[in-house]
Structure formats: C-alpha cells, structure tokens
N, C-alpha and C positions, 0 to 999 in steps of 0.2 A: 504494500500500499503506500502509496506517495502522500506525503505530509504538505499542507500550504504553510508558507512561512508569512503570517499576516502583516509583518514588517515590510516584505517586499510587495511593492505597489501591485504589481501582476497578480500575486496571491491575495492580497487584498480585493482586488477586483474579482477574481474568480470566487472567494468567499462572498462578497456582495451579491454577485451575480445569482448564485446557489440561494441564497436568503430571499432575493425578488422571485426567483422561481416556485419556492415553496409559498410565498404571499400569493403568487398568481394562481397556485392550486386552491386556494381558499374562495375563489371567486366562483359565484354559481353560473356566471356566463360561461367562463371556462370550462367548468364541469359540465354542462348541458352540451357541450360541442364537442364530439370525438376528432373531429378537425383542429381546433385549437388544443385538445391535449395532444394530439401526434405533434403539433408544431412545438409544444413545450419539449415533448420527448426530442425532437429535432434540435432544438436551441441547447438543451442539456447536454446533448452530445458534442454540439461544437464547444461548450464551455470545456467539458473534459478535454476534449481534443487541443484547444488552447494551453491547457494545464500541462499536458504531457508534452506538448511541443516546445514549451518555453525554456526549459532548462538547457538545453543544445541547440536551440535554433539559431540559424545564422541567415541574414538575408542574403539571398544569390546575386552576385555583382554580374551586371552585364557585360560580357566580352567586347573590348573595344577593337579587336582587329580579327583576323583570319587565324592568326596563329593561337591567340587565346581561344576561339571558337573549336579550334582543333583539338587542343589541350583539354577542354571542358567535356567535349565529347568521348575522348578516350577515357577520362577520370570518369564519366558517366556509365560508359560500359564496364569499366572495371569495378564499379560500385554495384551495379545491377548484377554481374556476374557472382559478386562474392555473396551479395543478398541471395540471390536462386541457390547457391551452393549450399550457404548455411542451412536454408530452409529445406532443401533436399536431404539433408543429413539430420533432420530433426532438431536443429539447434538455431532456432530464428533469433536474430538480434530484436531485443526490446529497447535499447538505449542507444545513443549516438545521433549524430547530425543528422543521417539518412532518415531515421525514424522519427526526429523531430520534424523533418520536412514532409513525412506522410502524416504525422497528426496534424500540422498546420493546413496541409491541402484537404484533409478531412474536414477540418473547421470552416476552411472557405467554403467548401462545396456546401455544407450544412446551413452556413450563414446565408448564401445564396437562395438556398431552397426556403429558408424560414423568411427572406425578404419576400419572394414571390408569393408563397402561401399565406403570409401575414397580411398583405394585400387584398388577396381572395377573401380570405376569412371574415375580415372586418368590413368588407363591402358586401358580403352575402354572395359572391359569386361563386359556381360550381369549381370546385378544384381541379376537375378534369379538363376543363376548358382554359385557352391560352387566355391572360389577362389582355384587354382590350387596350389599346394604347391610349385613347383618352380617358381611362378608367384607371391606369396604372397608379397615379397619385405619387409618382416617383419621390416627389420630394415630401411627402408626408412623413417617411419614415427617419433619413436623415444621409448625409454625405458618405460616411463612412459604410454604411450599408450598400448605398449604391455603387461605392468604389469597389467594394467585395464582389457585388453582383458583376461589375463589368470586369474584373480580374477574372471570374470565374468563366464566364463567356469567351472571353480571349483564351483562357486553358483550353477549354472545351472545342473551340472552333479554328482559333488561328495561331497562337504564340506558343511556342514550347519553351523549353530550357535557355535556349539562347537569347530570348528576347527579355529575359529579367523579369521581375515581379514589379506591379505597379503598386500594389497594396501589400503591406506588411503586417507584423504583429500588432503594432500600435494601432492601424485602423482597424484590424479584426476585431481586437479588445474593444475599441469603441462603438464598433458595428453592433456588437451583442449589447452594449448598452442601449444604443439606439432601438434596436428592435424590442427590447425589455420595456422601455419607456412608451414605444408605440403600442404594444399589447397591453400595457397598463391602463392607458387611457382608453383603450375600448373596452376593456374587462370590467371597468367601473359600474 
C-alpha cells in the first residue's frame, strides 16, 4: 500500500479529491444516477492513477532534431522490449519512470472521459450519443480539463512520443479539481 504525504502538495490534493468524492457520494442526485456513479468511479480511478504516477513521473521532452528523435525511438524500443520480457517471465515492473507514464496516461484518458461524460450527465444527454457541438459547454468545466481532453485527442489521433506532451501533471491535477467543482455544483 502506498501512503500519501499530506505535506506534499500533490498528496494533499489527492487526499482532498478523495474527500470531495466521498462527499459527492452523499448527494441524492448522484445516487439516483448510475451514470453519475460511473463518472465518480472513473474520476476516482484518475485520482489513483495520478497518485501512482507522481513519485517518478518525468515530463517527456520534445526532441529538437533528427538525432534526438532516433535516440528516443531506440530507447523506446529497448524499454518496450524490457517491459514485455519482464511480463513474459511473470515479473512485471510496478515502479519506475515507465510505470509512472503508464499511470499518468491512464489518468489523462480517465479525465478526458469524465470531461465528456460530465457534460452529458449534467445536460441530460444520452451517453451513447456524441455531444452536439453547440451543446458542449466546453468552457463550463475549466481550461485544464479542456487541455487534458485536447491532449488525449492528440494522443489518440495524431501525435506520438516524438511530439511531447502539451499538458502535464500540474494540468491533470488541476483538471480533477475542475471536474469535481463542476459535478459538485450540479449535484447540489
């Protein structure tokens, strides 16, 4: 089990997010909506992922020239090979920079999902349908949640490791706070 250090601002944020999630679970509006409960589950997963990413997370620098790109790709292949071999031997890694990246990316995807699902839940839209552009209310949640959503869309559709990240740990942590504030105001 991993302990939170309350004196660490990140640990304090994580503990505060958990307390806010517990408080949301006291809302009758939340408890009457399976979609809202699922949203809370997704967000709690993001909070856990940020907690496990933090100790060894490193922002990925963007390579500045062809030589750096080639070295990054060679290192990426070595790391992928090592992690796959460890897993094949039944000895998966559970710490390290690579695992921090796995947890961080999980947090990003969950935050992005909560962004979209939160807008649908609070507007009464069917979760199976795409959000209509005019009804998105993109600015209703906050700039960090939007930045994470945009980062995830870049990861899914366009950019890879060589592009670097446009949103990091600070933005992801702030996005969780924005999402909680958004859902807290709806759940009143």
